[in-house]
C-alpha positions in Angstrom: -3.3 -9.8 12.2 -1.1 -12.3 10.4 -0.6 -11.4 6.8 0.7 -14.5 5.0 -0.5 -16.2 1.8 -3.9 -15.4 0.5 -5.8 -12.6 2.1 -9.2 -13.4 3.6 -12.0 -10.9 3.6 -11.0 -9.2 6.8 -7.3 -9.0 5.8 -8.2 -7.5 2.5 -10.5 -4.9 4.1 -7.6 -4.0 6.5 -5.1 -3.7 3.6 -7.5 -1.5 1.7 -8.1 0.7 4.7 -4.3 1.1 5.2 -3.9 2.0 1.6 -6.8 4.5 1.6 -5.6 6.2 4.8 -2.0 6.3 3.6 -2.9 7.8 0.2 -5.3 10.3 1.9 -2.6 11.5 4.2 -0.1 11.7 1.4 -2.6 13.6 -0.9 -2.6 10.8 -3.5 -5.9 10.7 -5.3 -7.7 7.5 -6.3 -6.7 7.5 -9.9 -3.1 8.7 -9.4 -0.4 6.2 -10.7 1.3 6.4 -7.3 -1.7 4.8 -5.7 -1.6 1.9 -8.1 2.1 1.5 -7.5 1.7 1.5 -3.7 -1.2 -1.0 -4.0 1.0 -3.4 -5.9 3.8 -3.0 -3.4 1.4 -3.5 -0.5 0.4 -6.9 -2.0 4.1 -7.8 -2.3 4.6 -6.8 1.4 1.6 -8.9 2.3 3.0 -11.9 0.4 6.3 -11.4 2.1 4.7 -11.8 5.5 4.7 -8.2 6.8 2.4 -8.7 9.8 1.5 -5.4 11.3 -0.3 -2.3 9.9 2.5 -0.1 11.4 5.2 -2.1 9.6 3.2 -1.9 6.4 2.9 1.9 6.8 6.6 2.3 7.4 7.4 0.2 4.4 5.0 2.3 2.3 6.9 5.4 3.5 10.1 4.0 2.0 8.4 2.9 -1.2 6.6 6.3 -1.7 9.9 8.2 -1.1 11.7 6.2 -3.8 8.9 6.0 -6.3 9.4 8.0 -9.5 6.5 8.0 -12.0 7.5 7.0 -15.5 5.0 9.6 -16.8 3.2 12.6 -15.5 -0.4 12.2 -14.4 -2.9 14.9 -15.4 
C-alpha cells in the first residue's frame, strides 16, 4: 500500500483500522484526547509518505510515548 497524497477509500479504511487496532491495544477509548491526537499524527505520517502499516505503528509508538495531554480527560 502506497500512502502518498490524498487517501482513497481503501487507504482510508486501512488507516482507520490501524488507528482502531492501535488504540484498542493501548487501552485508548474512542473519545479520549489521545486518540484524536494520534489520528491527527497518523494523517501527517500519511502525508509524509509513510508507506507500510508496520512503519505507521512504529511511528505511533513514538508519538504515543511522547504525547502529554494538555488537560485531563474524565
